[in-house]
C-alpha positions as CSV (number, residue, x, y, z in Angstrom):
1,M,-64.6,0.5,-5.9
2,T,-63.2,-2.0,-8.4
3,P,-62.5,-5.5,-7.0
4,A,-58.6,-4.4,-7.6
5,Q,-58.9,-1.3,-5.5
6,Q,-60.8,-3.3,-2.8
7,A,-58.1,-5.9,-2.7
8,L,-55.4,-2.9,-2.3
9,S,-57.5,-1.3,0.1
10,E,-57.3,-4.5,2.2
11,Y,-53.3,-4.4,2.4
12,A,-52.1,-4.1,6.0
13,P,-49.8,-1.1,6.9
14,F,-46.4,-1.5,8.3
15,P,-46.5,-1.3,12.1
16,E,-45.5,2.2,13.2
17,P,-42.6,2.3,15.7
18,P,-43.6,3.1,19.3
19,A,-43.6,6.8,20.4
20,L,-40.9,6.3,23.0
21,I,-38.8,4.8,20.2
22,L,-39.3,7.6,17.8
23,D,-38.8,10.3,20.3
24,Y,-35.3,8.3,21.3
25,I,-34.5,8.4,17.4
26,A,-35.5,12.0,17.2
27,A,-33.3,13.0,20.5
28,R,-30.2,11.1,19.0
29,S,-30.8,12.5,15.5
30,A,-31.2,16.3,16.6
31,E,-27.9,18.5,15.6
32,D,-27.6,19.5,19.2
33,S,-28.5,16.3,20.9
34,V,-26.9,15.4,24.3
35,V,-28.2,11.6,23.9
36,D,-25.3,9.4,23.4
37,G,-27.2,6.1,23.7
38,P,-26.8,3.2,21.3
39,A,-28.6,2.9,17.9
40,P,-32.1,1.6,18.2
41,W,-31.5,-1.4,16.2
42,D,-28.7,-2.7,18.7
43,I,-31.3,-4.3,20.8
44,G,-28.7,-5.8,22.9
45,S,-27.6,-2.4,24.0
46,L,-30.9,-0.8,24.5
47,P,-31.9,-0.1,28.2
48,A,-34.8,-1.9,29.6
49,E,-37.3,1.5,29.3
50,L,-36.7,1.1,25.3
51,L,-36.7,-2.9,25.1
52,T,-40.1,-3.0,26.9
53,P,-42.0,-0.9,23.9
54,A,-39.7,-2.3,21.4
55,H,-40.4,-6.1,21.7
56,P,-44.2,-5.7,21.0
57,W,-43.5,-3.5,18.2
58,L,-40.8,-6.1,16.6
59,D,-43.3,-8.9,17.0
60,A,-45.7,-7.0,14.9
61,V,-43.1,-6.6,12.5
62,C,-42.5,-10.4,12.3
63,R,-46.1,-10.8,11.8
64,W,-46.5,-8.1,9.2
65,L,-43.5,-9.6,7.3
66,N,-45.2,-13.1,7.5
67,Q,-48.4,-11.9,6.5
68,T,-47.2,-9.7,3.5
69,Y,-44.4,-11.6,2.1
70,A,-44.2,-15.3,3.5
71,W,-45.7,-17.2,0.6
72,Q,-43.4,-20.2,1.0
73,P,-42.4,-21.9,4.2
74,Q,-39.2,-21.1,4.6
75,D,-40.0,-17.3,4.3
76,V,-41.9,-17.6,7.5
77,I,-40.0,-16.0,10.6
78,P,-40.6,-18.4,13.4
79,P,-42.8,-17.0,16.4
80,C,-39.7,-17.9,18.6
81,W,-37.6,-15.3,16.7
82,E,-36.7,-13.3,20.0
83,K,-35.2,-16.7,21.5
84,H,-32.6,-16.7,18.3
85,Q,-30.2,-13.8,19.1
86,H,-29.2,-13.3,15.3
87,L,-32.9,-13.1,14.6
88,G,-33.5,-10.3,17.1
89,Y,-30.8,-8.3,16.0
90,E,-31.5,-8.9,12.2
91,V,-35.3,-8.0,12.7
92,A,-34.5,-4.7,14.3
93,A,-32.1,-3.7,11.8
94,L,-34.8,-4.7,9.1
95,A,-37.5,-2.9,10.7
96,F,-35.8,0.3,11.2
97,A,-34.2,0.3,7.7
98,R,-37.7,0.1,6.2
99,A,-38.8,3.2,7.9
100,D,-36.1,4.8,6.3
101,A,-36.3,3.2,3.2
102,H,-39.8,4.6,2.5
103,E,-38.2,8.0,2.1
104,A,-37.5,7.3,-1.6
105,A,-38.5,4.8,-4.0
106,G,-35.3,3.8,-4.8
107,S,-34.5,3.0,-1.0
108,T,-37.5,0.8,-1.4
109,V,-36.2,-1.6,-3.7
110,I,-32.8,-1.8,-1.9
111,W,-34.8,-2.7,1.3
112,H,-36.5,-5.6,-0.6
113,E,-33.1,-6.6,-1.7
114,Q,-32.1,-6.5,1.9
115,Y,-35.2,-8.5,2.8
116,E,-34.3,-11.3,0.4
117,R,-30.9,-11.4,1.9
118,F,-32.3,-11.5,5.4
119,L,-34.2,-14.7,4.4
120,A,-31.4,-16.5,3.1
121,R,-29.3,-15.6,6.3
122,M,-32.2,-16.7,8.4
123,N,-32.5,-19.9,6.6
124,R,-28.8,-20.6,6.8
125,M,-28.6,-19.8,10.5
126,L,-31.6,-21.8,11.6
127,G,-30.9,-24.8,9.2
128,K,-33.3,-27.6,9.8
129,A,-34.3,-26.2,13.3
130,G,-36.1,-23.6,11.5
131,D,-38.9,-26.1,10.2
132,E,-39.8,-27.0,13.9
133,C,-39.4,-23.4,14.9
134,R,-41.9,-22.5,12.4
135,V,-44.6,-24.7,13.7
136,G,-44.2,-23.6,17.2
137,R,-41.6,-26.2,18.5
138,H,-38.8,-24.0,19.3
139,Q,-35.2,-25.7,18.8
140,P,-32.1,-24.5,20.9
141,R,-29.1,-23.4,19.1
142,P,-27.7,-26.3,17.4
143,A,-24.1,-24.9,17.6
144,R,-24.7,-24.7,21.5
145,F,-22.2,-27.9,22.1
146,Q,-19.4,-26.2,20.2
147,L,-19.8,-22.9,22.1
148,D,-19.8,-24.9,25.0
149,A,-16.0,-26.1,24.5
150,W,-15.0,-22.1,24.6
151,P,-13.3,-21.6,27.8
152,P,-15.2,-18.9,30.0
153,P,-13.8,-15.1,29.3
154,G,-10.5,-14.7,30.9
155,A,-10.2,-18.4,31.6
156,T,-6.9,-18.8,29.1
157,E,-5.4,-15.7,30.9
158,K,-5.7,-17.6,34.3
159,A,-4.5,-20.6,33.0
160,G,-1.3,-19.1,31.5
161,A,-0.6,-17.2,34.8
162,S,-0.7,-20.1,36.7
163,D,1.5,-22.4,34.6
164,G,3.9,-19.5,34.2
165,S,3.6,-19.2,30.5
166,A,2.1,-15.6,30.8
167,S,4.1,-12.9,29.8
């Protein structure tokens, strides 16, 4: 084996989705499907029995992406990715899209473009806090003080009803 062939043989394969997730996808995709559950990448809507195997798989996907593609510090997905909701949703979508993308070479190119856009969104959303997160010092959501200014759901209707301004 040549040195180049040896190097290529050491590439890590993309992590396989858990069997339970694959079974769920197959059940949703079947023409005569009776499964009417959420899309598997909509992790906020998944039942616990699917979240349990999804988390370690998505974590393995993040590790694979970092090992395979993260040549610059800003390209590293932080180890606290699941504490950032936007990253959880994005990683899930990217992971499922990659599985679909490898059906055709052109789709694989598009997936790589999606990955570049993912990195841009990740870095924009994490901002300066991303540097701390990437070295294992999780930073909470910087916009939390702005989000705390929002009244609880339904509070504006109740306030309008109590002051007589509700119609």
